[in-house]
Each structure stands twice: as C-alpha cells, then as structure tokens.
N, C-alpha and C positions, 0 to 999 in steps of 0.2 A: 549320740547323734546318728541319723540314718545315713545310708550310703549316698554318694554324691549325686547319683541320678540313674535313670532307667537305662541309659545307653552309655554310661561311663565305662572306660576300658578296665578290664580286670587287673588287679595288682599282679605284678610279676611273681611267679611261684617261689622265687628265692627270697622274696621280701618277707620279713617277719610281720605277721598281722595278728591282731588280737581283737576279738569282737568287743565293740565299745560298750554294749549293754552288760556283758559279763564283767568288763573292766570297771564299770561304774558301781556295780553291786558287790563285787568280790573283794573283801579287805586284804586278800593275799597279794594283790597287785600293788605293792608299796613303791615300786620303782617308777610308776607312771607319773610323769610330771604334768602339772596343770599349767595353763598359760600364765606367765608371770605378770601380764598386763593388769594393772589395777582396774577392778570393776568388770573384767571380762567374765561373762556367765558360762563360758564353755568349760566344762569339767574335763572332757576328753577331746583334745584337739585332733584334727585330721589334717595331714599335710596335703595341700592342694597341688604341690609342684610335681611330685613323682619324677624328679629329674634324674635320679640315679637308682641303681639296684639296691643301694644301701638306705634308701628313703625309709623313714620310720613308719610311714603310713599313719596308723592310729596307735602305734606302739610307743616304745621308749625312745627318747632322744635326750641328749644332754641339755638342750635348750629349745624352746618353742619361740618362734618369731610371730608376733601379732600384727595383722593388718586391719582386721575388723573383728567384731564379736563372734563371727562365724567363719573366719578365714585365717589360717595359720600355715606356716611352713616350718619344716624341721631343720635342725642344725646340719644334718647330712646334705640336704639340698642347698642350704646356704653355702656350705663349703664347696659344693660342686661348681658353683658359679663364681665364688669369691676368691678361692685360692688359685694362684697363678699356675700351679702344676696340674690343675684339674681340667677335664674336658670342656666344661662350660665357661671357663674364664674368657676365652676369646669372644664368645657370644656376648657376654656382659660388657667386655671392653669395647666392642663395636657399637653396641647400644649406647654406652656411656658417652662416647665421642659425639654421636649424633644428638643425643639429648642435651649435652652441655653446650653444643653449638647454637641450638635454637631455643633453649629454655633457660629459666632462671632458677628453678628449684634444684636442690642438690641431687645429682645423678647417683644416688646411693644404691646399694644392693637391694634395700627394701623397696625403693621406687622401681627398680628394675623388675623385681619379682611381681609387684602389683600391676605393672603396665606391660609386661611381656610374658609372664608365666601363668598368672591367675586365669582360671577358666572363664569363658563367657557363659552367661545364663540367658535362656530363651524362653518365651511363653507360647504355649499351645493356643492356636486360634480357635480350637474347638472346646477344650475343657478349661482353658485359661490357667492351667497349672504351670508353675515355673520348673524348668529342668536345667540341670548343669549340662553344659555342652562342651565343645572343643576348647583346648588350650592353644592349639597350633594354627587354627584357621579363624580369621576374622569374618564373622557373618556379614553378608551383604543385605541391603534393605529388602530385596525381593525375597530372599530366603526367610527373613524375619517375618515378612508379611504372610507367608504361606506355611510357616512351620506348624507341624502337628507332632504330637508325642510319637517317639520312636524313629524319627527321621535322623539319620546319621549325617556326619559332615560330608560324606561322599555322596549323599543324596539317597542312599539305600534305606530301606525300612527295617525296623527291628523285627525280630522273629516272634515277639510277644503278640498274642492274639488280640488283646485289648490294652494297649499301652497307656491309654488315658486313665485306666482304673488303678494304675500304680500310684500310691500316695505321694503327695508332694514332699520334697525334702524338708525336714523340720527346721533347717537353718534359714529357710525363706522367711518364716514367721518372725525371726529375730529382727529383720529389717523394718518391721512395722512398729517396733518399740520406739517411743520418742527418744530414748537415750542412745539408740544405735549409732547415730551420726557422731556423737561425742566420743565414741570408742574407736573411731577410725584413726589409725595411726599413719596411713599412707593412702593417698587418693589414687584411684584409677581414672585416668583422664579420658575424655571422649575421643573416639577414633573416627576419622573421616568426617569430621563435622562439616556440614554444608555451609556453616558460617565462616569457616576459615578464610576463604578468598577475599572476604570483605573486611577482614580484621588484621591485615598483614602489618599494620603499624603498631600492633601490640604483641607482647610476648604471649605465645599460645597458652602456656601453662597458667598464666595469670587469669585466663578466661576459661580454664577447665578443659583445654584442648591439648591433645598429646603432641609435644614438640617433635617427636620422631616422625610425625605425619608430614613434615616439611617436604621430604623427598616425594611423597605421594602427590601432593598438590602442585609441585613444581612443574609437572608435565601436563596438568589438567587445564582445560579451557574454562575460564570463569563464566558462569551464566550471567547475562546482563539483566539488571533490574530496570524497571521503567524509570524514565528520567525524572518523574515526579515523586519517586520514592527514595528515601535515604533513612533507613531505620537506625543507623548507628552514627553517633557523633565521633568524628575523627579525632585522634589524639591531638591535643593542643588547639582545637578549633572551638569556635563559639557554640553555645547551645542552640539547638533548633527545636521548634515545636514538634511534638510527637516523635522525637528522636531520643535515644537513650545512650548513656555512656556505657559501652559494652563491658567495662572493667569495674563497674561500681554497682553494688546493690543499693538502691534508693531507700530512703527511710520508710516509705510506704511498703516496699518489698520486705524489708526487715521485719516489719510488724506483721505482715501477711504470712511470711514463711519462716517462723522461728526455728523450724527444724533444720534450716540451712545456715543458721547463724555461725556454726563452727566450720562449715565447708562452703563459704559463699561462692567460691570459684565454680563449684558444680551447679549451683543455681544459675549462675551467669551462663554457663555452657548450655543449659537447657533453655533458658530464656532466649539466648541469642540464636539458637537453632530454630525455635518457634518463630521468631521475628523474621529470620531469613526465609524460611519456607513460605510464610504468608506473603512476604513482599515479592517473592518470585512467582507467586500465583495468587494475586489479590482478587481474582474473580470467583474464587471458591472459598467456602468456609473451611477454616483449618481445623481438622479433627485430631483427636488423640491417636487414632489409628495411623494417620499419615505421619505424625511426629514420631510415634514409637519406633518406626522402622529406621529412623535416623539417629535415635539415641543409642549409640553403640559404645559400650565400654566393657572392660573386663570386670568380673566379680559380681557380688550380690548387690552392689550399689545400684546396678541397673534396675533391680526390682523396685527400689525406693524411687528412682527417677521416673520410671514409667508410671508407677502408681500415683505419683504426685502431678502427673501431666494435666489431668482434668482441672485441678486447682490453679495451676500455672496458666493454662489457656483461658480459663474464665477470668482470672485477674487481668491478663493482657487485653482481653476483650472489653472488660469494664473500663480499662484505661484508654480505650480507643486506639490501641497500637496494632491490633489485628482484627479481622472479621468486621471491617468497617464498611459502611455504605448500604448497598441494597441487599446484602446477604442476610439470610435467616438461618437460625439453628436447624440443621437437618433433623428430620424426624428420628432417624436412627441414633442421633447423638443427644437428643433432648434430655434423656434420663441422666446422662453423664454431666451435661453442662448445667442444667437448671433444676435437677433433682426431682421436679414434679411434686415436691412436698409443700404444697400451698397450705398456709395456716387455716384457710377456710375454702370450701369448694367454690370454683368458678369466680375468682376475684375479678373485680371490674374497675376501670378507670375512665373518668371523663376528662377529655382534653379540651380546654376552651381556647379556640383560635387555631386556624388551619394555615398559619404562616410556616416559615422554615422550622422554628423550634417545635411547634405543635406537631407537625408532620413527622419530624425526626423522632420525637418521643413516641408517637403513636405507632410508627413503623417498628421501633425497637420493642415496645411493650407487647405488641401483637405477636412479634416473632418469638417472644418469651412465653407465649401461651396465655396471655391475659385478654379479657374481653375489653375492647377499647371503643369508645364513641367520641368522635370529634365534632364539636359544635362551632360553626363559623357564621359570623354575622353577615358577611358579604355573600354575593351570589357566585363567587368563585374563590378558589383557594389561592394562597400565595402571600397574603398580607402585604408587606412592603416590597415584595418581589412581584412586579406587574409588568408584563410585556404585551405590547399592542401590535397586532399584525394586520390592522385594517388597511395599511398602505401597500400590502403585498410583501412586506419585509418586516422582520422583528424590530420593534422600537422599544428600548428599555425605559419604561416610565419610572421605575424604581431602581433597585440595586442593579448594577451593570458590570462591575469589575470584580474579579476574584483576585485578591491581593495575596501573593505568595503561594505558588503552586506546590512547593515541596512538602510532601506528607499531608497536604490539605485534603480533608475528607470529601469536600465538594469536587475537587479535581479527580479524586479516586472514583467517585460516583460517575462522573462524566466518562471516565475510561471504562468502567464496568458496563455502562449503558450504551456506549458507542456515541456519546454526545460530542459533537464537534467543538473544539476549543481553539482559539487563536492566541498567540502570544501578543502582548501589548508592549511595544517598545518603550523604554524609559526616556527616549529622546523627545524633546518638545521644543519646537521653534518658537521664539518669543518675538512679538512685534510691538513696536511702540505706536502711539496715537497718530504718528505721521506716516504710518505704513512702512516703517523701516525695520528690517530684520535686525535684531540685536546681535552685536558682535559676540562671537562665541567666547572669546577671552573675557570680555566684560561679564557675560552671563555666568561663566564658570567662577569668576572672581567673586561675584555677589552671592552666588550659591554657597561658596565656601564661607564667605563672611556671615551670611545668615545662619548657617549651621554652627559657626563658631560662637555666635551670640547665644544660640540655644545651649551650647556646651557650657558657656559662662553662667547661664541661668541655672543649669544643672548643678554647677559647683556652688552657686550662691545659696541654693535651697537646702544644702546639707545641714542637718541639725535644726532646721526651722520648724516652728510650731504652726499649727493651723491658724492661730491668731495673727501670725505674721504674713499670712497669704495676701496676695494682691493680684490684679488682673495680668494675664499674660501679655496683653498689648502694652500696658504701662511698663512692664519690666523689659519688654523688647525695645521700646523707645528709649528707656533709661540707659540700657546697655549700649545701644547704638549711638546715643548722644555722648556717652562717656568716651566711646571710641573716637568720635569726631573731635571732642575737646582735647583728648590726649594727642591726636594727630596734629592739632594747631594748623589746620588748613587755612590758607588765605589766597585770594585770587586778585592780583593787581596787574601783573605783567601780561602781555599778549599770550605767552605760553601758559600762564596760570589761568587765563580766561578760557583757553581751550580745555584745561583741566576742569574748570568750572562746569562747562557743558557736559563733560563726561561725568562729573560728580552728580549733576542734576539727573542724568540718565540712570545712574546707579541708584539714586534715591528713589526713582520711580520703580526700579526693579525691586527695591525693598517692599514697596506696596504690593507688587505681584506675589512675592513670597508670603506676605501677610495674608493676602487673599486666599492663597493655596492652603495655608494653615487653617483659615476659617472654614474652608470646605472640609478639611480633615476632621475638625472638631465639631462642625455642625452649627456654629453660632459665631457671632462677633467675638473677637478675642477680649473685648471689654468685660465679658461675662465669664471667661475661662480662667481656671486656677493656674497661676504661675508655678505653684508648688507641685501640683499633681495632674496636670493636663495630659501627661504621657505616662501615667502610673503603670499601664500595661507593659511598658518596655522593661520593667523589672523582671519580666518573665520571658521565656523563650517564645519567639514569634515565628509564624510561617514565612519562609524565605523563598528565594528563587524568583522566576519570572512571574509577572502578573498576567492574568488570562481574561479574555473576553469570549463569551459564548455567543456566536452569531445568531443562534436560535433562541437566546435568552436563558436566564437562570431558571425561569419557570419550567423549563424542560426537566430540570432536576427535581423540582417539587412534584411535578406530575408523576415521575417515577416513584417517589416516596409515597404518594397518595394511592398508588395502585393497590386494590384489595382492602382499603380501609373503609370503615363505616363513618361517613362524613355527612352531617346534616348542614346544608347551606341555608342562607337566609334565616339564621337562627341567632338572634341577638340575646346573649346571656345578660340578665339584669341582677341576678342574686345568686350568691353561693352561701348555703347554710351548712356549716360544719359543726353545729352544736350537738348533734346526736351521734350515734355509733357510726352511721353511714353519712355520706355527704349528699346533700340535695342541691341540685342546680336548677334554676328557674329561668325560663326565657321570657322575652318581652310579651309574647302572646299567652303567657300563663302555663305553658307546657313544662312538665317537671321530669327530671332524670335523677336517679340515685346510683351511687357507686361507693366503693370502698375508699377511693382516693380521687382527688381532682387536681389537675395540673393546669394552672393559669399561664397562658403565654401571650397575654395582651400587651400592646405597646405601653411604655412607661407613661406617656401622656394620658392615655385612656385610664390607667390606674390612678394617676394623680388627680384627675377630674372626678374620680369616684363614680364612674359610669356603671360600675358593678358594685352592688352592696354586699358586704361580707357580714355574716351573722354567725357568731358574735363579731364585733368589730375587730379588725386586725390589731394586734398588740402595738403599743406605742413604738417599740424598737423597729418594727417593720414599717409602720407608717412614716416614721421619721426618715428612714433611709429612702423610702419611696419618694418623699417630697424633696429630698436633698439633691438628688441627681438632676443634671440639666437636660432639658428637652431640646434637641437640635432641630433646626428648621431649614430645609433647603428645597428649592423648587427647580425643576428642569424645564428647559425650552428645547424643543425638537423642531428643526426646520428641514423641509424637503425642497431641494432645488432641481431645476432642469439640467444643470451642468455643474461640475465641480470647479468652480471658478478659482478656488483657493490653491489648487494643485500646481499652478505655474510657479507660485512662490514657495509653497510648502510641498516639497517634492518627495522626500524620503521618510516621512513619519506621519502617523495618524492623529497626532495631537499638536495643536498650536495654542500659544498663550497670548493674552492681551494685557499689556502693561498699563495699569491705571495711571492717568496723568497726575492725580493727586489722591490724598488719603480718602477724601469723600467718595471716590469712585471705587474703592475696594469692595469686592463682592459682586460687581456687575459683570457678568459674562466673562469671567476670568480665564477660563480654558474652554477650548472647543475640541470635541472629539469627532473624528471622521468615521461614521458608521455606515458609509455608503456600500452598496453592492453593485458590481458591474453586470450581474446576472439579470437584473431587471432594468428596463429602460427608464431613464429619468428618476432613478432611485438613489439620489445623492443627498445624504443626511449629515447634518451637523447637530451635535448635542452640546448644550452648554447649561449653565445654572446660575441661580441667584443665591447668594449667601449673606449672612450678617445683616448689616444695615440696608443692603440692597433689597431686602425682602419687602420693603415698603411698597415696591412695585407690584407685589402680588395682589394687592387690593384693586389694582386697575384692571381694565378690560384686557383680554388676551391680546387683542390687536395692538393695544398700546405697548404692552410688554414686548411684542415682536417688533414693533416699530423702533423701540429703543435699542433692541438687539441689532437690528439692521443698520442703524446709524453707526454702531461700533464696527460692524463688518465693513461698511463703506470706508470708514477711516483707516481700517487695517489694510484694505486693498484698494487704494485710490487709483491704481493703474487699471483696475477692472471696472467694467459696468456690471455691478452686482445685481443679478436678477432678483425679482420678487420671488418669495417662496411659493411653491405650488400648494403646499400644505404646512400646517404647523400644529404643535401641541404645546400647551403650557400646563404643567401639573399643578394640582391643588392638594398636596399632601397635608398641609397644615389645616386645611378646611375639611378634610375627610374625617367624618365622625368616628371612624373605626381605626384611624391611624394617628392623626393630629401631629405627626412629627416625622423626622427622618431617622435619627439615631441619637443615643444619649451622649453626654459629655460630663466632665467633672468641673463644676462651677467653683467660684472663689469660696474658700472656707470649707471645702469638702475634700475627702481623700478616697482612695480606692476601696476602703473598707465598706463603703456604701454598696458596692457591687456584690461583695460577699454576703452582706446582710440581705440584700435582695434575693439572693439564691437560696436562703434558708427557708425551710418549710415551717408551717404553722400547725401545731398540734398533731404532727405526723399525719395530717389529712389533706392539707392544702399546700401544694407545691408550686414553684414559680420557675419559668424558663423564658428565655429570650435574650437578645444581645445585652440588655441592661441588667442581666443577672450574671454576666460572664466577665469577671475582672481581667482575665488574661486576653480575651479576644472580643472586647466590646466593639460596637459600631460596625459590625460586619455580618454578612450572611453566614460565614463559617462559624463565627461566635454563637449565633443563634442556633445553628445545627448542633454544635458541640454541647450547648446548654441543654438542649432537648434530650440528647442521648444520656447526658449526665443525670438528669432527673428521672429518666426512665429506669436506669439501673438503681437509683436511690429508692424509687417507689417499689421496684421489684424485690429489693433486699428486705423490705419491711413486710412482704407478703409471703415469704417462704421461711421454712424452718431453718434454723442455724444448725449446720451439721458439725460445727467445730466442737 
C-alpha cells in the first residue's frame, strides 16, 4: 500500500519501519502477519493509530486489528489504550464513560479506535483527490469547503511545489468496491451532525451519529425550522406525509441503496443530514457541495459517503422530500443530478392540461432539461383552480382551502414565493333553522357521536369483500339507528319531553355532519362506498393547520407557469401513440409530436371520451377510469354592503347551517367569511351546493341566490339581512373542460382504481391529476404531487441507467 497521505506526519525515527512494497515481494519476510479478518484484501496492513513509539507501523505485530478493508491498528497501539498501566488508558476510560452514557453500542476499544483515533480524510476542491488528514483535529465545514492539497491542520501549506500531482492513496480505491461495506467491523459515526438537535428522542448511534457529541450540542442553540416543516417523525408518534422515521431505512431505500444494507445506520446519518439541511434552507436547491461539508466522520468511510451523495440527493428529490416547489436544478449541478445522458437527443414531452398537475409536471420536466409543451383548452391556466378578482378582491371559484400545511409542497411554494397565507380556524359556530346558536356541549357531543359511528363502520368493514359493499349513507343510518335502539329512549314525562326536544336537535345535527361529509366526498353519500370512502387514510396525510390564500391558489399556479411554453385555447381531441413518437391533435387540426405525452385532464372529461386515444386505451385502464366517481359541487359567492353575521358569529370565519330534515342536506351547509376590511363594502360569504341539492344548479342564478338568502334570513332573524350587491354561482358541472369538482370512491370500488389510473400506457402515455393519486385524492396538493411523480417517471425512461 502507498503512504497515508502527502502531508501525514513522518514515523518516529525509533519506530521500526519496513517498506511495504519490499515486504510484499520478498519471501524472506516470514514474520509479517496478514490481517486475520476473513476476506480482507490487505496483504500488508498499516497501523493508522501511531499512538506509541512501539507502534508497528507497517512492520511486525503479534496481532492486527481490522476496522475496514484498508484500516488497521497494531497490537502495540491496542495495548497503549487498553491496558490500565499504559498512558492511553485514561483517555479511553474517559471516552468510554461518555459513550456509554449517551449511546447503546458497546463502548469497546475497537469502537474507541474507530471514533477517536482513526484519521480524517478530506477531498481537494481542485483536483478532487482524497487525502489522509489529521487524527487529532476534527475538520470544520468551512475548512472542508476550501481544502486544497497540501493544507495542514494548522492552516499552513505544504512545501511541495505541486501537491495535487501526488497520486491518490491506493486505499481510497478499495472503498469503491461493492464488498467494502461488508468488511467494516467497526463503524465511524458522524461528528457534529446538523440533524442531532432534531433527533434527541433517539439514541444517536442508532442514527449513525457519534454519542460523544452530546457535550458539543448541549451548549449550542438549535436553529429553528419553519413551522410548516417537520422532516422527521418523532418517536412513538403517528406517521405524517413527507416525514420519515429517522431510525428506519424504508423498503424503497433498501432497494435503492443495497450498498448500505450492512451499515443502515450510516445511510440514515447521511439521509437525515440532507433532510435537515434542506428544511433549514428550503428556498435553495440542496447540492452535493453543501452536504459534503457536513458529512464529517473519521476514516475512509467518508469517501464512500461523499461519493454516494449524488444518488442519495436524487432519490430524496424524486421522493419529494427535498428540493420541492419552485426550485430548479442549478446549471453547475445538472451533470451530477441528472447525468445529461439522454437516450436520444433533445427528448420532448407534451403535457395536456394546464391545471395544477400539468403545470407541476411541466415545471419539473423543464428543470430536468427536457423540451416541454403544455396544451390548454381554456383561455387561462389553472383548471379547477380559478380565482375571480372582478370585485376588487380575490374570489375563489374553485379550490380555496389548503388542507394540512405541515410538509405540504403547496405551502412550501407559498413561502418560497412570498405568497400570503392565513390560518383557517377549526372552530365553526352552528346555527339551527330558528336562528339559535347550537349549545357547544351538544355540538361536541354529536361530533363525538358521529365520529364514533364512523369508527364503528371502520370496524365493520374489516375482512369485507367488495361484493359486500353498500352506501355510506345507509351504513351511517343503520349504525345510528342501532345506537338509538340499544339506548331504548322514550319520552313520556315532562323531563323526558325536554330530552325529546334535545334529541330532535341532535338528530338535526346528524344531518349537518352528513352534509359536511357529502362536501368532503363530492357527492351524495347514497353513491359513496361504505367500505372504501376514506381509503386514503390508510396512508400518511398532511397534518397541521389548514390554510387560506387571500390572493387565491392561482398565485401558486402562476409561479409554476413562469417560463413554460403554454398554448392556450388549444383543445386536444386525439392522442395517437401507435408509432415510435406520440402525436397529439387539436380541435382545429394542428399537430404536435413528442417522445411522451402526459394527460392531466379531469376524470369526467376522460370518462366522456372527449379525447380519442389511438390505439384505444387497454381495458384495464378504461375500466378503472369508468369506475371512479365524479364529484359535483357548486359554489355560491355573495357580496354584501355590511357583515351582518358578525354580531352573532364573532370569533370565527366559518359558520354552519343545520338542515331541518334529511331532504335539506347539501343546501348551503357551511358559510365561509372571505371578507376584507381593506376594501369598502367587500364583505363576502361563500357557500356551496352538494349531493341532492345540486338539482338547484339547473335553475337561474337569481333563483339559487334567492334560496340561499332565505336560509340566511332564517339563520339571522334578528337582523335585516341586506340584499347582496353582487353574486356568483359556479357552473363547474357544465364546464366542458371540467365537468366535476373532484373524484370519490363509489359503491363496489376500492382504492386500487387510483393506482391503475396512475399507470402509464405503452411507456408513452402518462396520466396525472387528483384522480390518479391514491394517497392525496380530491385536493390541489394531490394533483401537484401526481404531476411531479409523473415527471420523474417520464424522465427516468429517457435517460441511461448508470447502475
């Protein structure tokens, strides 16, 4: 083997040294011991410790101790620290006490040698060669960032004229052998990991972090992450969307990184560092260069960890855990992240639809170096995100609320772009048809009761087959009636008659909750599956506070659309994928060709076959497409000269209307206060029609508004409710380019339909949109995530596989 490095200290003159090349070829050296570790390729070990004048160096020792295929220490250095009468024993004892206090791994002498004596390795920023560095000084990130060959620990330069010309140590190459990790007998853990302060509920060594760093971080102030970011799932806590368990390699990670199968804690250390760094600065693309300065550990393991960073960062980016939102791959990093090894020159993609999914996909694909053209039938982008500002204030005609801000990519985009967001309180005052505020205890009791019924339904459906499915409404009524029967309620005495009045009020509240659930599902519960209506809850969801964007969600889409090639007023009527390239034809006969096409049209448009596919889509695809339910909701927006409701509804922005009977479910169930005090007479209420109430949509707008006004007058009898100055009634179900609000799972269908919807056809036609996202359907976030998902899927088919 070659010498440790170009600026390693010279061996003490009293130490016996033997040239390793002579030793390897001269048969007279019969007393030289090889490493006893099975499979170790090192013929002539070199002691990395040099702890005593008696150190064997590369000469004879009675025993070699193996830490990796290229790193060993001699018996003399072992005894220097291990024997109680030796000078190094107190050093080891002090380390052992600290390690045992904060770690779980055995505080053995081998672990001590690996984590306190093994030298650091650094990489030159000019020639990129690896050099053995100091044993006694832990390098800091700034030093690692600026290191060049010949730089000493003191900061002084080597006297060598051209230190970069010195060959790299041969031991470095061993780390690139796939078997190297399997020959590690003692891990060198990460020093000063930036992830440490956020993982204090875990044992550090289980996460590949050095337990002896506890004293270092005890005095440090922890940097604060943004309140919408939580990359790690806390111990014993529920799973959260886009959060990872810091102590577990997921199955997908095990498949992606087999080289870490034998040392998973070191992969966790690297992954957790990357996640921490990006979440602390989510407005910049996380590069290998930034991460490398924070990957600090002793030994040659650092070579492997740094050289695998590109792959780790790219994996985390594809997973949507880092580099999310408006960020693009920096030009300086493109060769590292995306290889630039396209299978064919200038690959191209056509995206059909400029809604959330289409724009997210196009933005991602363009950032990855592909030529992207977006075709949109409407005269504006946005799809089912549509905000109207004709009144002087933003009025959300489509999607309006961002559910669950924590780790939500839309919330992250808002912060990246400086888009104002407001928290939406969970509180909702509920009013009956007599204009009386519902007693909070009654409200809370019925809320508990309704959720208890849903829990009972969840238990009922365990082990059920699709053939046993029924409507969610029927099952709700059945379970509620079962509760009443078991309660054996009777109302005969005066006291019981008072209870009857309360019972009737509570029954009305049941209708309110049913109406709310219809809004969540997008259709009357008569059509919704009792078995699988909430199938997405089987997966981690976005949690935290709900958000409203005062300027509308369309602001986010405008940011995504910047710099994209978008053809508006272009209705696609045919997608021909029968040849090597895909041909897309518009209504006026114009044609485009590309390597791939991504279809992001609403489910209802696809079901109605407004776009012809040639060849016809396979049966498995068409069947899934037809099986999912098409949700239909319409909004009513009213502008008033004064906020007459605020005398009764004082501390919240939402109030509910309790339907008097089942037939009234879905009629103006909840009212949202979208007013602004910055503009005179700009007091807005937004409500909706769902389920059976949608029969009103066929009437004139003024008739719909008149029906809504009757409800408001009943809710506020003490007020002289003014006539609205303006109003809007949406027509999403009649919009030929939408025809719906969002998808749902109907009776006899399960969540597999979403997965099938997300599958490509012939590796040429891809699909995105909320109806292709099993985990996050029915949401703007789900549409966005599906677009990014398909972008990476498409990209992976257009580049060479480096593995």
